[in-house]
C-alpha positions in Angstrom: 86.6 96.3 152.5 86.2 92.9 154.1 88.2 90.0 152.7 85.9 88.0 150.7 87.7 84.9 149.4 89.8 84.2 152.5 86.9 83.7 154.8 85.2 81.5 152.1 88.3 79.2 151.9 88.6 79.1 155.7 85.0 78.2 156.6 84.4 75.7 153.9 87.0 73.8 151.8 87.0 70.1 151.5 87.4 67.3 149.0 86.5 63.5 148.8 87.2 60.4 146.7 85.4 57.2 146.1 86.9 54.3 147.9 87.9 51.1 146.0 85.9 47.9 146.2 87.6 44.7 147.1 87.2 41.5 144.9 84.8 38.6 145.6 86.1 35.5 147.4 84.8 32.0 147.5 85.0 29.1 149.9 86.5 25.8 148.8 84.5 22.7 149.0 85.6 19.1 149.2 84.7 16.6 146.5 82.3 13.8 147.5 83.8 10.4 147.2 81.7 7.3 146.1 81.1 4.5 148.8 83.2 1.3 148.5 80.0 -0.6 147.7 79.2 1.3 144.7 82.5 2.6 143.5 83.0 -0.3 140.8 79.4 0.1 139.4 78.5 3.8 139.7 80.3 6.9 138.6 81.5 9.4 141.0 79.1 11.9 142.1 79.8 15.5 140.7 81.4 17.8 143.0 78.9 20.3 144.4 79.1 23.9 143.1 81.0 26.0 145.5 78.9 28.7 147.1 80.6 32.0 146.8 81.0 34.1 150.1 79.2 37.4 149.6 81.6 40.2 149.4 80.9 42.4 152.5 79.7 45.9 151.5 82.1 48.6 152.7 80.6 50.7 155.3 81.2 54.4 155.4 81.8 55.7 158.8 79.3 58.5 159.8 81.0 61.3 161.9 79.0 63.7 164.0 79.9 67.3 164.3 81.0 66.7 167.9 83.3 63.8 166.8 84.9 66.0 164.2 85.3 68.9 166.7 86.9 66.5 169.2 89.5 65.6 166.5 90.2 69.3 165.9 90.4 70.2 169.5 93.5 67.8 170.0 95.5 69.3 167.1 98.5 71.8 167.5 100.0 74.2 164.9 103.7 74.2 163.9 104.5 76.2 166.9 102.8 73.9 169.2 99.8 76.0 169.9 96.5 74.2 170.5 93.9 75.0 167.9 90.6 76.5 169.1 87.5 74.9 167.9 85.2 77.5 166.1 81.7 77.3 167.3 79.2 75.7 164.9 76.9 78.8 165.0 79.9 80.9 163.8 80.8 78.6 161.0 77.1 78.5 159.9 76.9 82.3 159.9 80.1 82.7 158.1 78.8 80.3 155.3 75.7 82.4 154.9 77.7 85.6 154.7 80.1 83.9 152.1 77.3 82.6 149.9 75.5 86.1 150.0 78.8 87.8 149.0 79.5 85.6 146.1 76.0 85.7 144.9 76.3 89.5 144.8 79.6 89.5 143.2 80.4 89.6 139.5 83.6 87.3 138.8 85.5 87.6 135.6 86.0 85.3 133.7 82.6 83.7 134.7 84.0 80.2 134.6 86.0 81.1 137.7 82.7 81.6 139.6 82.7 77.7 140.0 85.9 78.0 142.0 84.3 80.5 144.6 81.0 78.7 144.5 82.4 75.2 145.2 84.3 76.6 148.2 81.2 78.0 149.6 79.3 74.8 149.6 78.9 71.9 152.0 77.0 68.9 150.7 73.6 68.3 152.1 73.6 66.3 155.2 77.3 66.6 155.7 78.9 67.2 159.1 81.7 69.4 159.7 84.0 71.3 162.3 86.8 73.8 162.2 89.5 75.2 164.4 92.0 78.0 164.3 95.2 79.3 165.6 96.3 82.9 165.4 99.8 84.1 165.4 100.1 87.6 166.5 104.0 87.6 165.8 103.7 87.1 162.2 100.1 88.2 161.7 98.8 84.9 160.3 95.8 82.7 160.9 96.0 78.9 160.6 92.7 77.0 160.1 91.9 73.3 159.9 88.4 72.1 158.7 87.0 68.7 158.6 84.0 67.7 156.5 82.2 64.2 156.3 79.7 63.4 153.6 77.1 60.7 153.7 78.2 60.0 150.0 81.7 60.4 148.9 80.5 61.2 145.4 79.1 64.5 146.6 82.4 65.8 147.6 84.1 64.1 144.7 81.9 66.0 142.3 82.4 69.3 144.0 86.2 68.5 144.0 86.3 68.0 140.4 84.5 71.2 139.6 86.9 73.2 141.7 90.1 71.5 140.4 88.8 72.1 136.8 88.3 75.8 137.7 91.8 75.9 139.1 93.2 75.0 135.7 91.3 77.8 134.1 91.6 80.5 136.7 95.2 81.5 137.2 93.8 85.1 137.5 90.3 86.4 138.0 88.5 89.4 139.1 85.7 89.8 141.6 83.6 93.1 141.7 81.3 93.7 144.5 79.7 96.8 145.9 81.7 99.0 143.5 85.1 97.5 144.8 87.4 95.1 143.0 89.5 92.2 144.2 92.2 90.7 141.9 93.0 87.1 142.6 95.9 85.0 141.5 95.8 81.2 142.0 98.6 78.8 141.6 97.9 75.1 142.0 100.4 73.2 144.1 101.4 69.6 144.2 101.2 68.3 147.8 101.0 64.8 149.2 98.9 63.8 152.3 97.7 60.6 153.6 94.5 60.9 151.7 93.5 59.2 148.5 93.6 62.5 146.8 95.6 65.5 147.7 95.7 69.1 146.3 97.0 72.5 147.3 96.8 76.0 146.1 98.2 79.4 146.8 95.9 82.3 146.4 97.0 85.9 146.3 94.4 88.7 146.6 95.1 92.3 145.8 92.5 94.5 147.6 91.3 98.0 146.5 93.8 99.5 148.9 96.6 97.8 147.2 97.3 95.4 150.1 98.0 91.8 149.3 96.7 88.9 151.2 97.8 85.3 150.6 96.0 82.1 151.5 97.7 78.7 151.2 95.4 75.7 151.2 96.2 71.9 151.4 93.4 69.4 151.1 93.5 65.6 151.6 90.6 63.2 151.2 90.2 59.8 152.5 86.8 58.0 151.7 84.1 60.4 152.8 86.4 62.4 155.0 87.9 65.6 153.8 90.4 67.7 155.6 91.7 71.1 154.6 94.3 73.2 156.3 94.8 77.0 155.5 97.2 79.6 156.4 96.5 83.2 155.5 98.5 86.4 156.1 100.4 89.0 154.1 103.7 87.0 153.9 102.5 83.4 153.6 104.4 81.4 150.9 104.1 78.0 149.4 106.8 76.7 151.9 104.2 76.8 154.6 102.6 73.7 153.1 105.0 71.7 155.3 103.2 73.1 158.3 99.7 72.3 157.0 100.2 68.7 155.7 100.6 67.2 159.3 97.2 68.9 160.4 95.5 67.3 157.3 97.1 63.9 158.1 96.0 64.1 161.7 92.4 64.4 160.7 92.5 61.7 158.0 94.2 59.2 160.4 
């Protein structure tokens, strides 16, 4: 049976947070002084009302797919291996397959479907890129994804939905095409350079009895989200130390 959840997490996993707004500032104005001729007979003219300087509206940088791919292309994994950029067409096809698989699956409890669905979505109009590194020695794959949304609120809402589901879905079941995958999820507390950070360790038990582990670390900075993933049979939470630098490199 094909692994369902791992490719979903690999292809699309990002988060975002709203940036804070700075306070308004005002320019100072000097008080007008009366002339010497009229100083003794006329009251001083009132000081003019200071005109506040408009607070600049923060601008959100728009990243193209090519710009994000260039960032990914310059990254290396913990062993010094350069990441290979995954072609956009392959990412798009993977997302289609993941959505179709989730749509056809029965997830129990049903609230956990939000966790799978949110990981299979990219906000409309967002740009994205991904790269991977394969280790033949330890049979693992490391993937980094970068997603830039037009509106940070799009990813913020998606992230909240996913985070809420994490709190309720320590274990869930996915039935598809007569086969069952049991998934255990443990939320991890990880710190990145982002405004928000989150991590999770997902262990899948396949119909064959084989176990597959996916470790995910996500960081968000403004409208830019970066997620690093390591998947393999023997991946542990300790591997987060390898993934955090990748996330930080994307966020800057």
